[in-house]
N, C-alpha and C positions, 0 to 999 in steps of 0.2 A: 589396453583393457577394456575398455568402453566398446568397441566393435566386440570383446568377446561377453561383454554381457548384453548387449544390445541383442547377440546370437542368443546365448540362454533366455531372453527376454521372449525371444520371439520363438520359439523352440516351445517353452513354458506354456503363452500363448495359442500355436497351435491345440495342444493335451486340451488345453482349459477349452477352450472352443468346441476341439470334437464334444469334451463332458459334458457344454453345459447345453449340449441341441437335444442330449438324451435325458440332461438330469437339471428341473429347475430348482430344485434346492442347492443343488453347484453352485448353478448361475446368479442366483443369490446370495449367498454366500462370499462366490467371490466378486463379485457389486459393492457388497459389503468391507470385502477387506482392501478393494481398490480405494474405496473413499476412504478409510481409517487409516491408509500408506499413504495415501494424497495430501492430509489434514495432516502427518502429522511432520510432511514432511512442508507444507508453509507453517509449520507452529517454527521445525528446525530453521527455518529463515530469519526468522524476528531477530534471532539468539545471534545471527554471523555478524561478522562485519567484514568490511572491505582493506583494504590495505590501506587505504590515507586515511580510513578512520582507525581503523589500528595506532598506526603514527600519530596523531593528534589525539590517543585517549589522553585526558585528562586539560585539552587544550580547550577553555570556553572562550577562545576567540573565534578558534576555526570555528566552534558549533553554534557561536553569536552570529557568524559574519553567515554560515549554510544557511542559520533559521532566515536571516533580514531576504536574503537572494530567494528564497523557497516565497517569504509573503512575498517581495516584491515585483514576483514572477506572475504570483496568483493577483496581485493586486491591478498590474498592467492586464490581464485579461480581465479582469472582471469590467474593470475602468475605460475600456474600448467601445469606441458606439457600434449603435448598433448595425448594422446593414443593410437594407433590405435583402430577402428573402435568402436569406443568410442566421444560421443558429446565431440565435443570442450568447451573451455573453455569461461564464460561469455565476451565479451567484454563491456556491457554497463552495467549500474547500476543505479537505484534510488534512496536515504539516505531519507526518508519519511524524513515530519515535522515535526511529533511527535517526531522526533530521535533528530534533532537539532531544536526544537522550545524553548531553553534555552539557545542556543548562537550564533541562525540565520546561514543565509546560510552562510557569507564570510567564517566561522571557516570551516564549512565542502569543502569549495573550496578551502583555505590552508592545510586542514589538505588533499585532493584527492591529489589535484598538487605535496605535497612533498613524496608524494607513486606511483607519476605515472600517473596518473586522471589529464584528460580535461575535461570540463566544456563544456557539449550540450547546446541545448538550450532549457531552464525551466522555470517554472511556481512555484518562488521560496514560493509558500502559495499552494502549492502542496505536492511539493519533490525541490531535487536537482540532476537533470540527469550527472550519467557523464559516458565517456566513457576509453576505456583500451589502451594507445596510443601506447604501444610498440603490440600490436593485426597489428598493420600496418607493421611494421617491418616483411622481410624474413630472416627466419635464414638459 
């Protein structure tokens, strides 16, 4: 099925490219349509769940462990010593909603605060943003 869809999109793309070369209004409309379609796909992805997430629906322990692993991974990255001529360790991170949807943003805040993170202005419907407080200390 995917090769057929790809072939159809290829043919439509050829037609659209030929028409856009002649009509500037069609080109603007095509770009706007593409942006809207990709934006819709991105919003749809926020609602989709993977098989493990579906299997563990309602399992608070699964999501707590998932948040703990994610925060621990960011803590390990942020607390790594700076190596000369290398990029500095990250001082900000985001924990996406799909990782904490089973336990809520408050659990992310508790787990992160226990490991030295501070909360940043956040839209909890999308993610919980954190800042590594040790980054402001001068060694």
